[in-house]
C-alpha positions as CSV (number, residue, x, y, z in Angstrom):
1,X,4.4,-3.3,0.6
2,X,0.9,-4.7,1.1
3,X,0.2,-7.7,-1.0
4,X,-3.5,-8.2,-1.5
5,X,-4.7,-11.7,-2.4
6,X,-6.9,-10.7,-5.2
7,X,-4.3,-8.3,-6.6
8,X,-1.9,-11.2,-6.9
9,X,-4.3,-13.4,-8.5
10,X,-5.4,-11.0,-11.1
11,X,-2.0,-9.2,-11.5
12,X,-2.3,-9.8,-15.4
13,X,-5.3,-7.5,-15.6
14,X,-3.3,-4.3,-14.6
15,X,-4.1,-1.6,-17.2
16,X,-2.8,1.8,-17.9
17,X,-3.5,4.3,-20.6
18,X,-1.3,7.0,-22.0
19,X,-3.1,9.6,-23.8
20,X,-1.4,11.7,-26.6
21,X,-3.8,13.6,-29.0
22,X,-6.4,11.1,-30.2
23,X,-4.2,8.1,-29.8
24,X,-4.5,6.0,-26.6
25,X,-2.0,3.4,-25.7
26,X,-3.5,0.4,-23.7
27,X,-0.9,-1.4,-21.6
28,X,-1.3,-4.6,-19.6
29,X,1.0,-6.9,-17.7
30,X,1.3,-10.6,-18.5
31,X,1.8,-13.2,-15.8
32,X,5.4,-12.6,-15.9
33,X,5.1,-8.9,-15.1
34,X,6.1,-7.8,-18.5
35,X,4.1,-4.8,-20.0
36,X,2.6,-5.0,-23.4
37,X,1.2,-1.9,-25.2
38,X,-1.1,-1.6,-28.1
39,X,0.8,1.0,-30.1
40,X,4.3,2.5,-29.9
41,X,2.9,6.0,-29.0
42,X,4.4,7.0,-25.7
43,X,5.0,3.3,-25.1
44,X,7.7,3.9,-22.6
45,X,5.7,6.2,-20.5
46,X,2.7,3.9,-20.5
47,X,4.7,0.8,-19.8
48,X,6.4,2.6,-16.8
49,X,3.0,3.6,-15.5
50,X,1.4,0.2,-15.6
51,X,4.4,-1.3,-13.9
52,X,4.5,1.3,-11.1
53,X,0.7,0.9,-10.7
54,X,1.1,-2.9,-10.4
55,X,3.9,-2.7,-7.9
56,X,2.1,0.1,-5.8
57,X,-1.3,-1.7,-6.1
58,X,-3.3,1.3,-7.2
59,X,-3.6,3.8,-9.9
60,X,-1.2,6.7,-9.0
61,X,-3.4,9.2,-10.9
62,X,-6.4,8.3,-8.9
63,X,-4.5,8.6,-5.7
64,X,-3.2,12.0,-6.5
65,X,-6.7,13.1,-7.4
66,X,-7.9,11.8,-4.2
67,X,-5.3,13.6,-2.3
68,X,-6.1,16.9,-3.9
69,X,-9.8,16.6,-2.9
70,X,-9.0,15.5,0.6
71,X,-6.4,18.2,1.0
72,X,-8.8,20.8,0.0
73,X,-11.6,19.8,2.2
74,X,-9.3,19.3,5.2
75,X,-7.9,22.9,4.7
76,X,-11.3,24.2,4.5
77,X,-12.1,22.8,8.0
78,X,-9.0,24.1,9.7
79,X,-8.7,27.1,11.9
80,X,-5.6,29.2,12.2
81,X,-2.7,29.2,9.8
82,X,-3.8,26.1,7.8
83,X,-7.2,27.3,7.0
84,X,-7.7,27.5,3.3
85,X,-3.9,26.7,2.7
86,X,-2.8,25.0,-0.5
87,X,-1.5,21.6,0.5
88,X,1.5,20.3,-1.7
89,X,-0.1,16.9,-2.6
90,X,3.0,15.9,-4.7
91,X,5.1,16.1,-1.4
92,X,2.4,14.4,0.6
93,X,2.3,11.5,-2.0
94,X,6.1,11.1,-1.6
95,X,6.1,11.2,2.0
96,X,3.1,8.9,2.4
97,X,1.4,7.3,-0.5
98,X,-1.0,4.5,0.6
99,X,-2.1,2.5,3.8
100,X,-0.3,-0.7,4.2
101,X,2.4,0.2,1.7
102,X,4.1,3.0,3.6
103,X,4.8,3.4,7.2
104,X,4.8,7.2,7.0
105,X,8.3,7.8,8.2
106,X,9.0,10.5,5.7
107,X,6.1,12.5,7.0
108,X,8.5,14.0,9.7
109,X,10.7,15.3,6.9
110,X,7.9,17.5,5.4
111,X,9.0,21.1,5.9
112,X,5.7,22.8,5.7
113,X,3.8,22.5,9.1
114,X,0.4,22.3,7.3
115,X,1.6,19.7,4.9
116,X,2.9,17.6,7.8
117,X,-0.3,18.1,9.7
118,X,-2.5,17.0,6.8
119,X,-0.2,14.0,6.1
120,X,-0.5,12.9,9.8
121,X,-4.3,13.3,9.6
122,X,-4.4,11.3,6.5
123,X,-2.3,8.5,7.8
124,X,-4.4,8.1,10.8
125,X,-7.6,8.2,8.8
126,X,-6.3,5.5,6.7
127,X,-4.7,3.4,9.3
128,X,-7.5,3.0,11.9
129,X,-6.5,6.1,13.8
130,X,-2.8,5.1,14.4
131,X,0.0,7.5,14.2
132,X,2.7,7.0,11.4
133,X,4.9,3.9,12.3
134,X,6.0,0.7,11.0
135,X,3.7,-1.3,13.3
136,X,0.8,0.9,12.1
137,X,1.6,-0.2,8.5
138,X,1.7,-3.9,9.6
139,X,-1.6,-3.6,11.5
140,X,-3.2,-2.2,8.4
141,X,-1.9,-5.1,6.2
142,X,-3.0,-7.7,8.8
143,X,-6.5,-6.2,9.1
144,X,-7.1,-6.0,5.4
145,X,-5.5,-9.3,4.5
146,X,-7.3,-11.2,7.2
147,X,-10.6,-9.9,5.9
148,X,-9.5,-11.0,2.4
149,X,-8.6,-14.5,3.7
150,X,-12.0,-14.8,5.5
151,X,-13.6,-14.2,2.2
152,X,-11.6,-17.1,0.7
153,X,-12.6,-19.4,3.5
154,X,-15.5,-21.2,1.6
155,X,-13.3,-22.2,-1.3
156,X,-10.0,-22.9,0.4
157,X,-10.8,-23.3,4.2
158,X,-7.5,-24.9,5.3
159,X,-5.2,-22.6,3.3
160,X,-7.2,-19.6,4.4
161,X,-7.0,-20.6,8.0
162,X,-3.2,-21.1,7.7
163,X,-2.8,-17.8,6.3
164,X,-4.8,-16.0,9.1
165,X,-2.6,-18.0,11.6
166,X,0.6,-16.7,9.7
167,X,-0.7,-13.1,9.7
168,X,-1.2,-13.1,13.5
169,X,2.2,-14.7,14.1
170,X,3.7,-11.9,12.0
171,X,1.8,-9.4,13.9
172,X,3.0,-10.7,17.3
173,X,6.5,-10.6,16.1
174,X,6.3,-7.0,14.8
175,X,4.7,-5.9,18.2
176,X,7.6,-7.5,19.9
177,X,10.0,-5.7,17.6
178,X,8.3,-2.2,18.2
179,X,8.8,-2.6,21.9
180,X,12.0,-4.3,22.1
181,X,15.0,-2.8,23.8
182,X,18.1,-1.8,21.9
183,X,20.0,-4.9,23.1
184,X,17.3,-7.3,21.9
185,X,16.3,-5.3,18.8
186,X,18.3,-7.3,16.3
187,X,17.0,-10.8,17.5
188,X,13.4,-9.3,17.3
189,X,14.0,-8.0,13.8
190,X,15.2,-11.4,12.7
191,X,12.1,-13.0,14.3
192,X,9.8,-10.5,12.6
193,X,11.5,-11.4,9.2
194,X,11.1,-15.0,9.8
195,X,7.4,-14.6,10.4
196,X,7.2,-12.4,7.4
197,X,8.7,-15.0,5.1
198,X,6.5,-17.6,6.6
199,X,3.5,-15.5,5.8
200,X,4.9,-15.1,2.2
201,X,5.0,-19.0,1.8
202,X,1.6,-19.5,3.2
203,X,0.0,-16.8,0.9
204,X,1.4,-18.6,-2.1
205,X,-0.5,-21.8,-1.0
206,X,-3.7,-19.8,-0.7
207,X,-3.3,-18.1,-4.0
208,X,-2.6,-21.5,-5.8
209,X,-5.7,-22.8,-4.2
210,X,-7.8,-19.8,-5.4
211,X,-6.3,-19.6,-8.8
């Protein structure tokens, strides 16, 4: 999953609402990731949603709404069998939910050809034109987190530079993994994991500086 710097810093501000009649639950996560809701009304559902949104890093309802709009406009532009077709956005979300968080491997499991075609188009649109793959996901993460680190450069120059270096090292290792032969795959996978772990350590330093 993609870990955005600002999202880590402000994780305690994640909020979800559960609407039932004229009563609305307001739930937020404390610094330990524990959800707290304002009323007992549908508390379990609201708490589950706020945890899911915090883990995913986005509001799932907003994402589904976006997919519905994008799918409708996409189908209207198509020619042939996919023109005007109803795209199953629930299945799309399950197969590929958000750039940097999902490598899109489940897209190939979609049975409907138009659903699959839309999902591939969506992945490419949100991942700089790249086809679904683990490396495409990593490239998206590195691109977005490098931009976030550059924004933090004024306040924490040393930590931000260290983080950018760690991101690049992780990317190099992931590229090597993607192109490794079967006999060298496990060694390349271990190296990529090491670089990922190193990146995790460095981002903690940057977040501590920014906090």
